[in-house]
Phi, psi and omega in degrees: 000159178254116182259125173258119184247126180254117180209128180277002172235136180198152178307147014281006171298151190239015179280175187299314179299320180297315182293314181299313182299312181299312185293325175292310182299322178301317180290325179293323176295317179299329180279359175104004179271156174266132183230128173240129178249127172260125183211185178253180173294134184297128182207355186283141000260356188282347182075027177235128182297133182296151176305139180092355181237158174226151180276079184261167179297320184200128176208152183230156173205163175251136181224102182050046177087353179268128173279120182251119177254117181255128184244164180290141173220158169285113188264131177212159177294160181283064181202140180090113187297314185297312181296322180293321178295323175299321176300309181299315182294320179296321177295317178305311182296316181295322179296319179296317180296323183283337188303322179300339179280352181253111191260159171054056179267138179267330176196165183235135175242138175225145184243146173276190032283318177279161189258013179286333172294311173301328177297316175299317181299320179297313180298314180298322180297329181293312184276342174269349179057047175229158180287157173237147182244131180260113174267112186262115180250348182197148176273100181244130020267005182303324183293323180286333174290323182296329181265005176082011181280344179212136183257166176307126183194164174303324179297318179295318179296323177297317178298322179294323177294320177296320177305308182295323177301315181293324176300314185291326183280345180293138176295321173213161174237136175246121182243161189261002176204151176301327180296326176297317179298315179301316181296319179296318179297319177299331181271005172100008178274138181299116181295340180291344179253014182249127176242148179254120171231102186292167168291168183202201184224138176280098185289349173282347183242337181244125178192168181306134185223135176296144181301134176281094187294326178295319178292319179300317181294321181294335180259009181059041180247004179298133179075008181260156169268114191252121169256133187230148170245120179241118180151191182290136178262076187250183180295328185285343194269347174055045187284353171300331177299323179291324176292323175301318179295319179298323179294319177296313182297322182295335179275000183252109181304327182287352181248025185289350178259005182270133177230151174243121182257129175250122177236121178140183179223174178157182188298334185258001187300311183298319180293325178294317178297317179297317180297318179297321177293317180296329180275351182070036183279124179252000183253019175238147180229127178252132175229142178285167177304149177233161177303153184305325181295340182259348186300322183299333177295325178283322174304323184296340180281342190276133167274322174221154178248135178260128175241129186209139170225157179299158184276088176224155180299320183299318184288350172292346178269348191271142171241100182302134183296333182293342176302318183287328176293323175300316178301313182300324180278350183072036182249116178302150185248146164254113200243109181250059177223123182281162168089225188306314182295318179299327178297322178293316179301318181289315182294317183273350180054055184251007180166198185238135174274147169224157182295130177306139178068018178251094186294325182293321176294323176299315179298316180300316179295318181298314182292328178292316179294328177291326186271327187258091184294325179297314178297318180301312182292328176296313178298320181298314179295321179294325177302311184294324178291317182291328184303327182296336179285342185240034179297124184302326180299314179298317181293323177297320179291328174298314180291325177301318179298324177296314180296318178298323178295321178297315181294318180296319179297317180296321182294328183276347181287000000 
C-alpha cells in the first residue's frame, strides 16, 4: 500500500514527533510499503531553516526509502501562540495544495500534537477518496490552555469544536497511551476505532555507551555526577523546577560535584539561561540542540536523566517519549510527571518518581541515587530489560497492522 503521512516535524529535526514518524515510516518501507511524508523545511524549535535546506514551495528528497516532500511554511520560533498557529495553518494549506502531485495513495496518516496536520489529512482524504487516520500525541488545544498560553475564549471553543470534528471523521485513531483512549471515550468518541501504540525507543540507535570523556572535559563535567534534561525547553516542561533544585544543591557542600545539564532549545530556553545567571548558578550547563547523530554523546554524560512536566491534570495522561530513550541507554530516571507515566516508572522499576514542581523531592532523589550504588545499578539493569518491551520496530509493525486493516476493510466494502 501507499501511505501518505502528514507531519510538520521530520528529521533532521530531533523532537519526539519527528523521531516517531521517521522510525515508523522506515519500518513500513522495509516491510515493502511505499511511504510519502509531507512536511516542511526543518526549522524546529528555533525557527531557523537548517543548513542545506531552503523554505521552498515544493522540494523532494529520499530518506532511507521514504519519499519526503517538503512544502513552504510560515516559519517562526517555537514561541508565541499566534505566530505558531500561523505556522501550523500555512503548513496545512501547503500540504493540501501539494497533495494532488502525490498519486495513488491508499490512506493518509496525520500526527498531532496540534491538529492542523490532521485537518489537512481530512481535506486531502475527501478529494482522494481514501480514509485518514488521526495519530493523537497530545490533546490540543487543551494543552496550550493548560500551560496558560491561551485563555478561555470563543476562539478556543471554536478550536475545540474543530478538534472533535476531526476525531469523529477519522477512520481510526492511534493514541500513545491508554489514558488517551479513556479520555477520548469519555468525550464521546467510539472506543472501537481507537488503538494504542505507545512511544518507544529505536534500539538500533540507543544503547549503553561509554562516557565521552573528551566531551565531558569540554563542558567541565569530568569527575562530576551529572543529572541531565534532554529535550524541548517549553512552557509545558516546568524547567524552573530544575533550576530551583540546582540552587538547593549549590548551597550543599556535599553536593559540590553534582551538575545539571540542559540540552535542547525551546520557548523558555533564553529565560532559563537568564534566570540561572541571575541566581549565580555554577552547577548548571546549557547546550543547544545537536543533530540526532550526536545526541547519544550527550546521553553518555548522564548518570541520571530528569523528566519533568508541569503539575496539571492533563499532563497526567502523557507518557514522555524520552522515558523510553532513557531505558534504551540504561540511564535511571528522576521522574517528575504524575499519572500514566509514573505508573510505568514504578512498574518497570527504572528510577524514582518525584512530585512535579517539587524541587526538594528532586534533590532528595538525585542525592539518593548518587549515594546508593546498589540501587542505582538495579535501576540501570531494569532500564535495559524494560527497553526491549518498547522496541520501536515492534511498535511500528503494530501500527502497520492497523493501517493494513483499514485498507483491507475499505477494499472489501
